[in-house]
Structure formats: C-alpha cells, structure tokens
C-alpha positions as CSV (number, residue, x, y, z in Angstrom):
1,X,22.4,-7.1,-0.3
2,X,20.5,-4.1,1.0
3,X,19.9,-3.8,4.7
4,X,16.2,-3.6,3.8
5,X,16.2,-7.3,3.1
6,X,17.9,-8.2,6.3
7,X,14.8,-7.1,8.2
8,X,12.3,-9.8,8.7
9,X,9.4,-7.9,10.2
10,X,7.3,-5.5,8.2
11,X,6.5,-3.3,11.2
12,X,10.3,-2.7,11.6
13,X,10.5,-1.7,7.9
14,X,7.6,0.8,8.5
15,X,9.3,2.2,11.6
16,X,12.6,2.6,9.7
17,X,10.7,4.4,7.0
18,X,9.2,6.8,9.6
19,X,12.7,7.5,11.0
20,X,13.8,8.8,7.7
21,X,11.1,11.4,7.5
22,X,11.2,14.9,8.9
23,X,10.5,15.0,12.6
24,X,10.9,11.2,12.6
25,X,7.6,10.8,10.9
26,X,5.5,12.6,13.5
27,X,1.9,12.5,12.3
28,X,2.7,10.1,9.4
29,X,0.7,7.2,10.7
30,X,-2.5,9.4,10.5
31,X,-1.5,10.2,6.9
32,X,-1.0,6.5,6.2
33,X,-4.4,5.8,7.6
34,X,-6.0,8.4,5.3
35,X,-4.1,7.0,2.3
36,X,-5.3,3.5,3.1
37,X,-8.8,4.8,3.8
38,X,-8.8,3.1,7.2
39,X,-9.3,4.4,10.8
40,X,-6.0,5.5,12.4
41,X,-6.9,3.0,15.2
42,X,-6.3,0.2,12.8
43,X,-2.8,1.5,11.9
44,X,-2.0,1.9,15.6
45,X,-3.2,-1.7,16.2
46,X,-1.0,-3.0,13.3
47,X,2.0,-1.1,14.6
48,X,1.5,-2.5,18.1
49,X,1.3,-6.0,16.7
50,X,-2.3,-6.8,17.6
51,X,-3.5,-6.6,13.9
52,X,-2.0,-7.0,10.5
53,X,-2.5,-5.1,7.3
54,X,-4.4,-6.9,4.5
55,X,-2.5,-7.8,1.4
56,X,-4.2,-5.0,-0.4
57,X,-3.2,-2.5,2.3
58,X,0.3,-3.8,2.2
59,X,0.5,-3.1,-1.5
60,X,-0.9,0.4,-1.1
61,X,1.5,1.1,1.7
62,X,4.5,-0.2,-0.1
63,X,3.7,2.2,-3.0
64,X,3.1,5.0,-0.5
65,X,6.5,4.5,1.0
66,X,8.1,4.6,-2.5
67,X,9.5,1.0,-2.3
68,X,10.9,-0.5,-5.4
69,X,9.2,-3.4,-7.1
70,X,11.5,-5.9,-5.4
71,X,11.2,-4.2,-2.0
72,X,7.4,-4.1,-2.4
73,X,7.3,-7.9,-3.1
74,X,9.5,-8.5,0.0
75,X,7.3,-6.2,2.1
76,X,4.1,-8.0,1.0
77,X,5.6,-11.4,1.6
78,X,6.5,-10.3,5.2
79,X,2.8,-9.3,5.7
80,X,1.7,-12.7,4.3
81,X,4.1,-14.5,6.6
82,X,2.8,-12.7,9.6
83,X,-0.8,-13.5,8.6
84,X,-0.1,-17.2,7.7
85,X,-2.2,-19.5,9.9
86,X,-0.3,-22.8,9.5
87,X,3.4,-23.8,9.8
88,X,3.2,-25.3,6.3
89,X,2.1,-22.0,4.8
90,X,4.8,-20.1,6.8
91,X,7.4,-22.5,5.4
92,X,6.2,-21.9,1.9
93,X,6.2,-18.1,2.3
94,X,9.7,-18.2,3.9
95,X,10.9,-20.0,0.7
96,X,9.4,-17.3,-1.4
97,X,11.0,-14.6,0.8
98,X,14.4,-16.3,0.2
99,X,13.9,-16.1,-3.5
100,X,12.5,-12.6,-3.5
101,X,15.8,-10.9,-2.7
102,X,18.4,-13.1,-4.1
C-alpha cells in the first residue's frame, strides 16, 4: 500500500504535495486559489483548519495535484469525512475510505 493512503488528513496530503515542489511549494497556495477561483484567504483558512474545501473544490484540487483516480477518490473522501456533521455519517465515510484503497 502506498504511503499516500496511510495519511488520514487531507491537509497533510496537500502539505506533502507542496513539499515535493521546487522551493517547497512557495507561492503554490496562491496558484491553487487562482485555479480553484477562490480567494487565497479561503485556502489559508482551509490549511489552518478553520474551513474545509467543498467537494467540488476537492475534486478540482485533486486533479490539479495530478492524483490518480484512486488517490482522488481517497482525497475527496477525506474532505467529506472532515465535513461530516454526524457520527453516523463519519462512520459511513470511514467504511468507504477503507474500501477505497484496498
């Protein structure tokens, strides 16, 4: 199993992606904001943990980062998990996550 699927926080996956870029991704969050057509403040808030990306933004970002189809599915599920409002929904999404990378 890839180390990618051992990470259970989508923000960590983004940070790891940034680390692989030249200059450790300096200025990349602004590029991501432009790509997603959102204010860079939103991206900063997401990365600090006070906001979450929408499902649509998660899909766009997964494509921007060049994730495979399976990695994209996992990434989007992690965003959904973070946004889930009930324990029942979190349990349901965790089961989907378990199946997504088997």
